[in-house]
N, C-alpha and C positions, 0 to 999 in steps of 0.2 A: 493343511490346505483348506481354504474356504471356497465353497462352490455355490454360486447363486444362479438359479435357473428360472427364466420367464417371470421375473418379479414385476408385479403391478401394484400400484398404490395411488389412490385418489382421495381427495377431500372435496366432496360436493362436485362442482364442475371443474375443479383444478386437478389435473392429472400430473402426478410427480414422476411416476415410472410407468412405462408401458412395455411389458414383456421384456424386461432388461435381464441380461445374463452376463456374468463375468466370474473369473476365478482370481484368487490371490495365491500364487504358487509359493513353494518353499523359498524362504529368504527374500521374498519381494517386499520392498518398502514402498507403499503405494500412496501417492498424494491424491486426495479427493477434492476436486474443484467444481465450481459452478456458482452461479449468481445466488445472492441471498434469497431464500425462499424456495430453492429448487429441490430441497429434500435431503441435503447431506446429513443433517443431524437425525432426520427420520430414518435414513438407511442404517445409521449406527444403532438406533433404538430397535430396529427390526433384527439386526444381527445379534443383539443382546437379549432378544426375546421380550423386550419391554413393549413392543407394538407388533401387531399382526399384519402381514401383507394381505391385500385383497385376493391375490392369487400368486402362484409361483412357490418356489422352495428355496430355503437357505440351508445348505448341508454343512454341518460342522462335525468332524470326525469325533468318535468317542474318545474322551480323555484329552481333547484339544483345549488348552487353557487360553482364555481371552481375558484381558484386563482393560478397563477403560478409565479415562480421566473423568471422574464425577465431580460436579459442582456441589453435590450433596455432602454436607459436612457431618460426620459422626465419628467421634473419637472415644476410645474406651480406656486407654492407658493414661498415666499421669505425667509422662514426660514425652517430649518430641522424639527422642531416640527410641524409647520403648515402643511408641506407636509405629514408628518407621520400621522397626524390626519384627512387627507382627507377621509380616509376609515372608520371613525367612523360613525355608523348608527345614523340617526336622533333621534330615539326613546330612545337612551341610555343616561344616565346621563353624560353630557359633562365633568364635573369636574373629576368624577371618571375615565372616559375613558381616559382623558388627562393624568392622573396619570399612567394609564396602558400603554399608549404610551411611556411615559418617562421611565417606567421600562423596556420595551422591547428595546428601543433605548440604554439604559445604558447596558443592557445585551449584545448587539451587539457591544459594544465598543465605543459608543458616550459619550463624556464627557459633563458635564453640559454646558460648554462654547460653545459646538458645536451646541446646540439646536437653537441658534439665528442666526447661519450662513446661508448664502444663499446656498442651496444644490448644486447649479451649481459650487461652488468653492471647493467642496469636491474632494478628489482624486477619481480615477475610482473605486478603491476597496470599498471606503466608500459610493459611490453612489449606488453600487450594494447592500451594507448592508442596505441602506435606502429603496431600493426596497423590500428587504426581510422583513424589519420591517413593511412596509406598508401592506403586505399580511398577516403577523401574526396578526397585529392589526385588520384587517378586519374580522377575524374569519369566513372564508368561510366554507361551508360544506365539501369541499375537497381541500387539498393542493397538488399541483404538484411542487416538488422541484428537480431541476436538478443541481447537484453539489453545494449545498448551502454553503459548507464549503470552497470553493476555495479561497474566499477573507476574510476568518475569521482567527483570530489568535487562539492560543490554549485556552485562557481563554474564548473567545466568543464561541468557539465550545463546551466547557464544559457547558456553560450556555444554548446554543441551545439544547444540548442533554437533559437536564432536562426539558426544555420547551416542546419539542416534545414528551417526555415520557408522559406528561400530556395532550396531544392533544386529545380532545373528538370526533372530526370529523374523516373523512377519510383522508388518505394521501398516495401518491405514491412518493417514494424517489429514486433518482439516486445519487449514490456517489461511489467514489473509495475507501472510508475508510470503510473497512469491519466491524471494531469494532463499529464505529459510527452507521452504519446501523443496526447491530444486537442489539444494545442497545436501539434503539427507535422504531423498527418495530415489528409487531405481525406476519406478513407473509412475505414470500420471493417468488418472481416470476422471472424466468429466461427466456431470449430469447436465445435458444440453437438449433443449426442446423435448423433454420427456423421455429421452433415451440415455443410456449409459455407454460410454466409449472409453476404452483403455488402450494405452500403448506404452512401450518402453521409452524412457527419456523424460525431458523436462516439460514444464507447463508451456514454455515458448514453442517447443516442437509440436505439441498437441494442438495449441490454438492456431499456429500457423497452418497446420494441416486442415483444420476445420474451416478457417477463413478461405483457404484456397478451394476447398470442395464446395463451399456455399457460393463462391463467386462463379464456379463452373455450373453449379445447379441453376443459379439465377440466369446466367447467359443462355443455358439450354432452355429454361422455362420461357424466356422472352422469344427465342427462336421458334419453340413449339407453339406458343400463343399466336405468333405471326402466321405460321402454317395453318393453324386451326381456323383463323379468321379467313384466310384465303380459301380453304375448303368450304367453310360455311357460306362465303360469298358465291362460290361456284354452284353450290346446291340451291341457294336462293335464286340465282339467275336462271338456271336451266331446269328447275324442278318441273315446270309446266311443259317442257319440250319432250315429245315422245321419242325423238331421235337420240336424245341424251339420257334416257331413263336408266340404261344400264350403267353409265358413268356416274350418274347421280347416286344410284343405289350403292355403287362401289364405294363412293366417298362417304356415304352415310355409315356404312359398315366400318370404314376406316376410322371415323370419329368415335364410334361406339367401342371399338377395341382399344383405342388410345386413351389411357388414363390421364386425366387433366392434372398437370403439375400446379400445385397451389403455391402462391407467393409466400415466401418465408416471412413470418411475423417479425417486426422490428424488435430488437432486444433493448430494453430500457437500461440506460446507464446514467448515473449522476453526471451532470454537466457543470463543472466548476469554471467560473470566470470572475475573478475578483475585480472589483471596481476601484481603480486607482484614483486617489485624490491628488491634485497637483501639489508639488513641494518645491519651492524656489531655492531653499537653502542647501547646506551640505550635511549638517548633523541633525538627525531627527531626535535623538535622545542621547544623554550622556550620564553615566554613573561614575562617581568619584569617591573611592574609599568607603563604599556602602557596607554597613554591617547590619545584621538583623538576627534577633532571637525572639521566641514567643515568651514574653515575661522575663523578669530579671533572673529567675532561676533556671530558665530553659537553656538548652544547648545553643551555641551560636552557629546557626545554619549558614549564614553568609558572612564572610569576613574579608574586609579590605578589597571589595570587588569594584573594579573600574572597567568601563568599556565605553566606546563611542560608536553609535550605530548610525550609519549613513544610508542614503538612498541606494536601493538595489542590493543591500547586504543580504546574504543568505546565511543565517547563523543557526547551527544545530546545538541544542542543549542536551547533554548526555550525562549519564551516571546512574548509580543504583537508586532503587526506590527509597523514599524517606530521607533523602539527603538534602532536599530543598529546591528541586527544579521548579515545581509548581509555585512555591513561595517566591522564587526569583521572578517568575512571570507576573505574579501579583504585585511585586515591588515595582517592576518596570511599568506596569499598567497604572500604578497609582492607587491600587486597592489597599496596599500596606505602605507604611512609612518606615524608612530605615531608622535604626536606633541611633546611628551616627553616619556621617558621610552624606552625600547628596545624590539625588536622581533628578535630572533636569530635563523637562520636555520642551522642545522647540515650540514657539507660539503657533506655528503652522502644522503641528503634528495632528494627524487624524488617525486615531487608534482603532483597530479591529481586534477583538479578543475572543478566541474560542477556548473555553475551558470546560472540562467535564462537570465541574461543580456548578457552572452557570446553567446547566440543564434544569437544576432545581429552581431557578429563578423564572422559568417560563410559567405563565398564568394558566392553571388547569382549566379554567372556564372559557378561555379565549380559543378561537379557532386558529388553525395553522395560518390561514390567510391573514387574519387580524394581527397575529404575532409578527409576521414578516412585514405587514403594512405599517406597524407601529414604529419601525425604524425610520421611515421617511413617509409621513402621512400625505405629503403632496404628490406622491407617485400615483400614476393611473392604475386602475384595477387590472388592466391588461398587462402592465409591467409586473405587478405583484403576482398575478396568476402565472406569468412566464417563469418567475423565480420558483414558485411552488412546483410547477411542472418539472423544472430542472432538478429539483430535489425529490422527484418521483411522487409528488402529490398533485397529480393532474385531475381536472374535472372536479367532481364532488368530493374527492379525497381532501381537497384543500379546506373543506368545511368541517372536517373532523375537529373535535375539541382536544386540546393538549392532554387533558386528564386521561383519555382512553388510549394514548399512544404508548408504544413500547420504548425502551431506552434507546434503541437504535433509531427509531423514528423521531424521537425528541432531539437526538443528536443532529439529524438532518435538518430539523427546523432551525436549530441554532446555527448551523452552517448557512442556511438560507438567509437568516438575518445578517450574518457576516457579509454575504455576497451583496445584499441589498444596500449596504451603507458604504459610501466611498471611504477609503482609508489609504494612508501611505506607509503604515507600519502594521503588520499582522503579527499577533502573538498567538501561536497555535499550540495548545497543550494536548498532545496525543490525539490528533484529529482523526486517526484512521481506525480507532477501536471498533467501530460498528460498520466499517466499509468492506465491500468485497474487493477482489483483485482489480476488476475493471474500474471501479470507482477510485481506488488508490492511484491507478495509472492516470486517471483524469485529474486528480488532485495534484499530483506531481507536475503535470503539464501546466496546470493553472498557476502553481507557485512559480515555475520557471518563467511564465509569461507575464507575471505581475510586475508592474513598473515601480512599486514601492519596495520596502524592506520586509523581510520575514524572519522571525525568530520562532523556531519550532522545537518543542520537546518531543522526542521520539525514541523508542527502543529499536526501531527498524534500521538495520544497517543498509538495506536497500534504499530507503528514503534519504539517509545521510549521504550515501554515495551519489545519489541523483541530484541533490539540491544544495547541500551544505558546503560553503566555501570558507567559513570560520566556525569555531566551536567554543562553547562554554562548557567546561568539563568539571563535573563533580566526581572526584576520585580520592578515596581515603578521606581525610579531614579537610581537603582543600577544594576551592573553586577557583578556576583560572580560565583565562582566555587563550585559546590556541589559534595561531594564525596559520591556517592551512586546512586541507580537506580531512575527512575522516580517515582515508587511506594513509595520508601523511602522518596523522596522529598515531595510527597503529604501528607504522614503520619506525617513527622517530621517538615515540614516547611509550605507547602501549598502556594497558591497564595494570594498575598496581597489584591487584590480586593475581593476575596471570603471571606477572613477573615473580611474585613471591612463590607461587606454585612451581614455577620453573626452577627457582633457586633451591626449593626443598627437594625437587626431583633430582637435581644435579648433585646435591649433597648426599643423597641416599643411593643413587644408582649410577651416576656418571663419573667417568675418570676425569682427572684434571685436564688432559688434552682435549677431551670432548667439550669441557666447559670453555676452554680458550677458543675452540672452533666456533661455538655458539656465539660468543662475544664478537668474534671477527665477522661472522655472518651478519649479525645485527648491524655492525658498523658499516659493512658494505651495502646493506639494504638502505640504511639511512643516507649514505652518500648518493646512491642511485636515485632515491626519492628526491633529494635536494637538486641533483642534476636535472631530473625530469621537470621539477617545478620551475627551475630557471629557464629551461628550454621551451616548455609549453605555455607558461603564463603569458609571455608577449604575443604568442600566436593566438591564444584564447582571447586576449584583449582585442587583437586586430579583427578576429572573427566577429566579436560583439560589435565593434565599430562598423564593420561592413554591413552586418545585419540591420543595425540601426539606420545606417545611411540608405539602405534599400527600402526599408519601411517608410522613411521620410520621403524619399524620391517617388515611391509609388503613391503615397498620400497626395503629394504635390501633383503628380500626373493625373490622378483621378479628378482633382480640383480643376486642373487646366482643361481636361476633357469636357467637364460640365460647362465651364466658361465658354469653350469653343462652340458647344451646341447652342448656348444662349446667344453668342455673337453671330452665329449663322442665321438664327431666327431674326435677329435685328438687322442683318445685312451690314455689319460694321467691318469693312474690309481691312482696316489697319489692325484692329484687335485680332481678327482671324489670322492675319499674316504673322503677327507677333506670337500668338499662341501656337500656331502650327510649328514655327521654328522651335519654341520652347519644348513642345511635346516631342518633336524629333530628337532634340538634344537630350531630353530626359530619358527617352528610350535607349539611346546609345549609352548614356551613363549607367542606367540600370543593367544593361547587358554587360558592360565592363565590370561592374561590381559583382555580378553573378559569376563571371569568368574568374575574377580574382578570388571570390569565395570558394569556388570549386578547387582552385589550385592550392589555396592555403589550407583548406580542410583536408585535402589529400596529404599535404605535408604534415599536418597535425596528427592525422591517423597513423601515418607511417612512423613518425617519431614515437608516438604513444605505444605502438606495437613493438618497436625496438626496445623501449624501456621495459615493457612487460616481459619480453623474452629474457632480458638481462636479469630481471628479478626472479624469474622462474629458474634460472640457472643456478641461483645461490641455494 
C-alpha cells in the first residue's frame, strides 16, 4: 500500500499540489488524469524519490517493490531475451519464466527473430517496449506506467490491455487514451485545481462528478454574491442612521464571518475547428493499383492498393508500426510517388496534412504567430491571434520562437497551421500524441463536424470507434480497404496475430468441441454485426439528412430574420409580409425536423442496444 499525506509542490508561482492526500490500496489499479502540466509526471518522480516535495510525506512500506516505465535507455546484455530476463527472480523456475518472458515480448510486438538481436540495435520505440517488457516480467508490487502506449501499435495495445486487466498488484497509470485507461483501472484519480481527488470507477464517472459539483458551486457563488451585494447596499444606505445602527453592525459582522467564494478559473482547452474548403465534385482522390518501396532492393510496403476517397469520408488507417502507414499518407499527399499504379488528385482538392515528421519543417527562428500567419498571409492579425489562442498560445506566448518550444508545443503549432488553411481532405498522422484527454475529445468533435474528408492514422481504438466509417488495414504482409467500422472489422475479420494466437492456444489447450464452439460463436457474431449494419445504416443516413436539413433551415431562418429587420427599417410592407410567412413556415419545418430526429434517434438507440445485448449473450 502507498500512502501520501499532505503533499505540496510548487514551482515559483505555480502550485501543483496543495496538501494533497491519497492512498493506493491492495490490488487497486489507479488511473491518474489531469491536464498537461498539472503535475502527473512530477508525482511519479516524487514517489520514486527522484524529486522532493515541498512538504508532506510519501510512505512506502519496507520491502515494497515499485517499477516504472523509464524513457532512459541502458542495456547491459547482448540479446533482447537476455536483457528481458534480467528481472527474473532467482527463486523462480528459469525455464518457465523464460517462456513467460518470451510471451510478454511477443505480446509487445517482438518477433522470434528479434530475441537474439542486440537491444542497442533496436529502434527507439522498440527499446522503450523492451523497458516495458522488463518491468512487466519483474512482477513488482506496484507498476508506475507513464504513457505506456506511446510507442505501441494497435495490436500490442490490445495485448497490453488484457495483460493489465489481470495484474494482481497495484498500478498507477498515466495515459491520454481514455478507453484504454477505463478498461484496465479500478479507480481514477485526478489532479484538478491544485488538489488531488480519487474515486472508484472510470474517468467518465469522476469528471461527471466534478462537473456537477462545480456547477453547484458556481450557482451557490452567484447566489452568495447577490446576497453580499444586497447586504453591502443595506449597510451603505443606513450606515448614517442612528436608529439602524444595530442592524448595520449586525450585517457588517455577517459579512466578516462569511468567506467570499472566488469564481473558478476557466480551464484552458484546445479548441479545434477545421476550416472546410468547398468541393463541388464527388471523388477527392483516387488510387489505382499503387505500389511503393524505398529503392529497388527495399521491401514492398504498398502493393496493389486502390481506393476512392469522397467528401465526408472518415477513414482510419490501422496496423503495426513499420508496416507503411505513414508512407501511405505521404503517397496520398503527393510527397512520394508510387513505383507503379496511379494516385490522382481532383483539381479542386485542398489538402491539409498533419504529420509528426512535419514538425521538423517548422522554422526555429520564426515566432508561433508568424508560422501560423505564413499559411495565409492575407489573414488579419486578430484572426491569427485567435488561432494561436485556440492552440493555448494566447497573448505574448504567440511571440515565442519555434526553437525554444517543446515537442508537444511544436505539435500544437502544426495543428494551428492546419486549422488556419481551408481544406477538403485532412491527412492526420497520429495527431493525439501530445494531447491530453480534453483536447482529444475536442479533436474528435472537430473531425466529426468537418465538412470534408478525413484519413487518420491512429492506434487509439477509442478514436477509431468515434470517427472511422471505413478502414485501411495493414495486417501481415497485406494492405487492404475494409468497408465498415472498426467494430465491424474486429467481429468479421480480426487481427491476424490474434487469430494465430487463438489457433495456437486451441491446439495446445482446447478440446475439439471447444474449437467448434469458438468458430460457431464467431460466425454468430459476424451475422449479428451484418444484421446490425443493415438495420442501422439507413437510420444513420436519415439522421445525417435530418441534421443537415436542420442546419440549412436554421441558416436560412437567420438570413430571413436579418432581412426582415432591414425591411422593417425601410418600411417595405410586401417584403415584410413575405418574410414573415417564410419565417413562420421555416419555424414549423424546423420543429417538425426536430420531432422526427427525436423519434428516429430513439429508434436508433433502441435498436443499437438490442444488438449490443445479442452480442453480449454470445
